[in-house]
C-alpha positions, -999 to 999 in steps of 0.1 A, spaced: -661 -342 524 -637 -312 521 -653 -279 530 -657 -255 500 -642 -227 521 -610 -247 526 -608 -256 489 -612 -219 480 -584 -210 504 -561 -236 489 -569 -226 454 -565 -189 458 -537 -191 483 -517 -215 461 -522 -194 430 -510 -162 447 -481 -180 464 -468 -196 432 -471 -163 412 -452 -145 440 -425 -171 438 -422 -165 401 -436 -199 389 -449 -201 353 -485 -190 351 -497 -223 338 -481 -241 368 -496 -214 392 -530 -222 379 -528 -259 373 -510 -272 404 -534 -257 431 -563 -267 409 -551 -303 406 -544 -305 443 -579 -293 451 -594 -318 426 -575 -346 444 -589 -334 478 -624 -332 465 -626 -365 445 -597 -386 459 -566 -396 440 -579 -419 413 -611 -400 405 -594 -366 409 -565 -375 385 -590 -389 359 -614 -359 362 -585 -334 359 -573 -350 327 -609 -350 314 -613 -314 322 -581 -305 305 -591 -324 274 -626 -309 274 -611 -274 277 -588 -278 248 -611 -299 226 -630 -269 210 -635 -262 173 -637 -225 181 -603 -227 198 -587 -236 165 -591 -199 155 -563 -189 179 -534 -209 163 -546 -199 128 -548 -162 136 -514 -165 154 -499 -181 123 -514 -155 101 -499 -128 123 -464 -145 123 -465 -147 85 -474 -111 82 -449 -100 108 -421 -117 87 -435 -104 54 -425 -68 55 -460 -57 64 -450 -33 92 -430 -10 69 -459 -8 44 -484 1 71 -461 27 86 -457 43 53 -494 45 48 -499 60 83 -472 86 75 -492 97 45 -524 98 64 -511 121 92 -483 140 74 -497 175 81 -507 169 117 -485 182 146 -458 157 156 -465 136 125 -441 107 133 -457 102 168 -492 103 151 -479 78 126 -468 55 154 -503 56 169 -521 48 136 -495 22 126 -499 4 159 -537 4 155 -535 -10 120 -506 -34 126 -521 -46 159 -551 -59 141 -528 -80 119 -504 -93 147 -531 -96 174 -505 -90 201 -496 -58 219 -461 -70 226 -455 -79 190 -469 -46 178 -448 -25 202 -417 -45 191 -423 -45 153 -435 -9 149 -413 5 177 -381 -9 161 -389 10 130 -403 42 145 -379 49 173 -348 57 152 -369 78 128 -383 99 157 -350 103 174 -335 115 141 -363 141 138 -356 155 173 -383 137 193 -377 131 230 -369 93 231 -389 88 263 -419 105 248 -417 85 215 -414 53 235 -445 63 256 -464 69 224 -455 34 211 -463 17 244 -496 34 249 -510 28 214 -498 -8 211 -527 -25 229 -553 -10 204 -549 -42 184 -560 -63 214 -595 -46 210 -597 -41 173 -604 -75 155 -592 -101 148 -583 -103 185 -571 -136 201 -580 -120 234 -616 -117 225 -617 -153 212 -604 -165 246 -630 -144 264 -657 -160 242 -645 -195 253 -643 -184 290 -677 -168 288 -694 -200 276 -697 -193 239 -705 -156 236 -705 -148 199 -670 -142 185 -685 -122 156 -704 -100 179 -673 -94 201 -652 -86 170 -677 -60 157 -681 -46 192 -643 -39 194 -642 -14 165 -655 17 182 -637 12 216 -605 3 197 -608 35 176 -614 55 208 -582 40 223 -562 52 193 -580 86 193 -571 91 230 -534 85 222 -536 109 192 -552 136 213 -524 134 239 -498 136 211 -516 167 197 -515 186 230 -478 176 235 -470 189 200 -486 223 208 -459 228 234 -432 217 210 -437 237 178 -405 222 163 -425 190 158 -447 206 132 -463 187 103 -449 185 68 -466 192 35 -484 163 19 -464 145 -8 -475 144 -44 -508 126 -52 -489 99 -71 -468 90 -40 -499 90 -18 -517 66 -43 -487 44 -46 -482 41 -8 -519 33 -4 -518 6 -31 -488 -10 -15 -506 -12 18 -539 -22 4 -533 -60 2 -522 -60 39 -554 -42 48 -573 -67 27 -566 -94 53 -588 -75 78 -616 -71 52 -615 -107 41 -613 -124 75 -635 -101 95 -659 -92 67 -665 -129 60 -671 -136 96 -696 -107 101 -713 -114 68 -718 -151 78 -698 -165 50 -677 -185 74 -672 -191 111 -644 -175 131 -623 -207 128 -628 -209 91 -621 -171 88 -588 -176 106 -578 -204 82 -586 -181 53 -564 -154 69 -535 -179 69 -539 -187 32 -543 -150 24 -512 -140 44 -491 -168 29 -501 -159 -7 -494 -122 0 -460 -129 14 -451 -151 -15 -462 -124 -39 -441 -98 -20 -412 -124 -20 -406 -118 16 -413 -154 27 -401 -185 9 -409 -222 13 -377 -227 33 -390 -202 59 -422 -221 66 -408 -246 92 -395 -217 113 -428 -197 110 -448 -228 119 -426 -235 149 -429 -199 161 -467 -199 158 -470 -234 174 -449 -223 204 -471 -192 210 -503 -211 204 -494 -241 226 -488 -217 256 -523 -203 252 -540 -236 247 -523 -252 277 -534 -223 298 -570 -228 286 -567 -265 294 -554 -261 330 -579 -233 335 -607 -258 329 -596 -276 361 -597 -243 380 -632 -236 366 -644 -270 379 -629 -263 414 -643 -228 416 -677 -241 408 -674 -267 436 -661 -240 460 -689 -217 449 -664 -188 445 -685 -169 420 -715 -171 443 -695 -162 474 -681 -131 457 -715 -121 443 -730 -124 478 -702 -103 492 -707 -76 466 -744 -76 471 -739 -73 508 -717 -42 503 -738 -24 477 -767 -29 453 -753 -1 430 -743 -13 395 -719 16 392 -700 7 423 -698 -30 414 -684 -21 379 -659 3 394 -647 -25 418 -643 -48 388 -624 -22 368 -600 -16 396 -594 -53 402 -589 -60 365 -564 -32 360 -544 -42 390 -545 -79 380 -535 -69 344 -501 -55 355 -485 -88 366 -507 -112 347 -509 -117 309 -545 -110 296 -550 -147 287 -548 -162 322 -565 -131 336 -595 -137 314 -596 -174 321 -595 -168 358 -618 -139 363 -644 -143 336 -662 -172 354 -661 -151 386 -671 -117 373 -694 -124 343 -723 -140 364 -722 -110 387 -722 -85 358 -751 -103 341 -770 -102 374 -767 -64 372 -780 -64 336 -746 -61 318 -746 -76 283 -719 -104 280 -706 -87 248 -703 -53 265 -686 -70 295 -661 -87 272 -650 -54 257 -649 -38 291 -627 -66 305 -603 -66 276 -599 -28 278 -592 -30 315 -565 -57 310 -551 -37 280 -545 -8 303 -529 -32 328 -503 -44 302 -489 -9 298 -491 2 335 -460 5 356 -442 -10 373 -441 -45 357 -462 -43 325 -448 -64 297 -455 -40 269 -438 -12 288 -407 -33 292 -406 -43 256 -412 -8 243 -384 6 264 -360 -22 254 -367 -18 217 -361 20 219 -330 16 241 -342 40 268 -345 38 306 -378 29 321 -382 58 346 -385 87 320 -408 66 299 -432 61 329 -434 99 334 -442 105 298 -467 76 299 -489 91 327 -509 115 304 -517 86 281 -529 64 310 -551 92 322 -567 96 287 -572 59 283 -589 56 317 -613 83 306 -620 62 275 -624 32 297 -651 50 318 -669 59 286 -669 24 273 -680 9 306 -708 33 314 -720 40 278 -728 4 266 -739 15 232 -703 23 223 -698 -15 223 -733 -27 214 -744 -3 186 -724 -19 158 -733 -55 167 -769 -45 170 -767 -29 136 -755 -61 121 -780 -82 140 -754 -99 162 -769 -90 196 
């Protein structure tokens, strides 16, 4: 019998070593987990059990929501939706200081709910907004920082694939409750970015707002963007109202996005194979990560890693505040090199039982976890959204990092509010009877 401590050492050591060597995340998770499984059960039983765990992890009806939402996002991304949402955002914030920067914030919050990806949002909206802001005299490093900081809002505001993955990793926490819980924290994220832009604009009076356009232009812009906003109402409204499950809602979102793109004549039948291939490629990465993470979950249970960590934390302190602070720090640091999907799959089985033992609601913890990892994906030095935002805008990374620091400070303040004021996450789900 292999000692659990040795198994834990091989699992964690192998994961860290492979990540440090630059191996793909799926290999970094799956290879040490499979080796540990072989050591625990022997070659034949270990190989069979590993395959069974992978199948069990991927064989989930709820998991179908991810490829459907990804496909809906891909269709909308290729359907000219970004431009319509940006135009709507410009109308909404036209008179505010630094209107184009504020437009970037609101467009990212809206478009992020459609794309479900911070990287896709930073790329799509940034590609449109960066030239416009440069033409209007904005500092390119500042406008890039605005785009990068506000892009992850869509990871929190539903429909969010990240929250669906957390639901699976957390043992079936209600996706509907998580979706509704994300609205207020997601809005606070966007508000924090808008406040930083406001204070920046006060020091740069040349970035003043512009008069509102005529009412007819406002109405026309809103009507053009209304069908795109309808996707959120149809998919999320139906899920919250109980008309369909999250998986059924994601399928409805695909049909809606496809019909809308056909009506706009921005997607044709000949484009469908390319869009399907693009969404399948993205979805397969996520699903394979979930599959190999199921082996890791089995090994961690055998090695008693969650219990060992819980005992260690209880030995250090019995303060809920200190434990949550430790988790926040770990998740932000982990979120810099790791994509949110594997980070959630690895750390939810470890941290969630500890959080529950301190009286933290699983829905609240899910929002807290996603917000921590969202800050990680924009934090220097190696955050993916930071790199994409700088690349799209064509600016060097160093000045962007300096402009990004005030946004990170404001977002950390919002994170503290969300973590230590649970009702910001739980009030709306409670209002709808979801928690």
